[in-house]
C-alpha positions in Angstrom: -104.7 -170.8 -85.2 -105.9 -174.2 -86.3 -109.6 -174.6 -87.3 -111.7 -176.6 -84.9 -112.9 -179.8 -86.5 -114.3 -182.0 -83.8 -117.7 -181.6 -82.1 -116.1 -181.9 -78.6 -113.8 -179.0 -79.2 -116.6 -176.9 -80.8 -118.8 -177.5 -77.8 -116.0 -176.5 -75.4 -115.4 -173.3 -77.4 -119.1 -172.5 -77.4 -119.3 -172.9 -73.7 -116.2 -170.9 -73.1 -117.5 -168.0 -75.1 -120.9 -168.2 -73.4 -119.2 -168.3 -70.0 -117.2 -165.2 -70.8 -120.4 -163.4 -71.8 -122.0 -164.4 -68.5 -118.9 -163.4 -66.5 -118.6 -159.9 -68.1 -122.3 -159.1 -68.4 -123.8 -160.5 -65.2 -125.9 -157.4 -64.3 -127.1 -157.0 -67.9 -128.1 -160.6 -68.1 -130.0 -160.5 -64.8 -131.8 -157.4 -65.8 -132.6 -158.9 -69.2 -134.1 -162.0 -67.6 -136.1 -159.9 -65.1 -137.5 -157.7 -67.9 -137.9 -160.5 -70.4 -135.7 -158.8 -73.0 -132.4 -160.7 -72.5 -131.9 -161.4 -76.2 -132.5 -157.8 -77.1 -130.2 -156.3 -74.6 -127.5 -158.9 -75.2 -127.9 -159.0 -79.0 -124.5 -157.3 -79.8 -122.6 -159.4 -77.3 -124.2 -162.6 -78.5 -123.6 -161.8 -82.1 -119.9 -160.9 -81.4 -119.5 -164.3 -79.7 -121.2 -166.1 -82.5 -118.9 -164.5 -85.1 -115.9 -165.5 -83.0 -117.2 -169.1 -82.7 -117.9 -169.3 -86.4 -114.5 -168.0 -87.3 -112.8 -170.7 -85.3 -114.8 -173.7 -86.6 -114.5 -175.7 -89.8 -117.4 -174.4 -92.0 -119.1 -177.8 -92.3 -119.0 -178.4 -88.6 -120.5 -174.9 -88.0 -123.3 -175.6 -90.5 -124.2 -179.0 -88.9 -124.2 -178.1 -85.2 -125.7 -175.6 -82.9 -123.4 -175.8 -79.9 -123.2 -172.0 -79.6 -126.9 -171.3 -79.2 -127.3 -174.3 -76.8 -124.4 -172.9 -74.7 -126.1 -169.5 -74.7 -129.3 -171.0 -73.4 -127.5 -173.2 -70.8 -125.2 -170.6 -69.5 -127.0 -167.3 -69.9 -130.6 -168.5 -69.2 -130.8 -171.8 -67.4 -128.1 -170.9 -64.9 -130.1 -167.8 -63.9 -133.2 -169.8 -62.9 -133.1 -168.2 -59.5 -133.8 -164.8 -60.9 -137.4 -163.6 -60.4 -138.8 -163.3 -63.9 -142.2 -163.4 -65.7 -140.7 -165.9 -68.2 -140.9 -168.7 -65.6 
């Protein structure tokens, strides 16, 4: 598989991985937000996604962007703004 070398493709991959995490871990994410421990309960899944993301990107592009973590916040956190939580 070819390495990703453009920011647009890197952003798409990051968002796809974060979307998969959200899709397959909905209950865990909601509970993590409600209990303010999302990043602890999702640590393994987030790290697995990050490793996949890094393996697909050109190393220089990976070092100079943070699309993955932005996608995690946008998709796992911001999209759950309706969840009752002490963090907001």
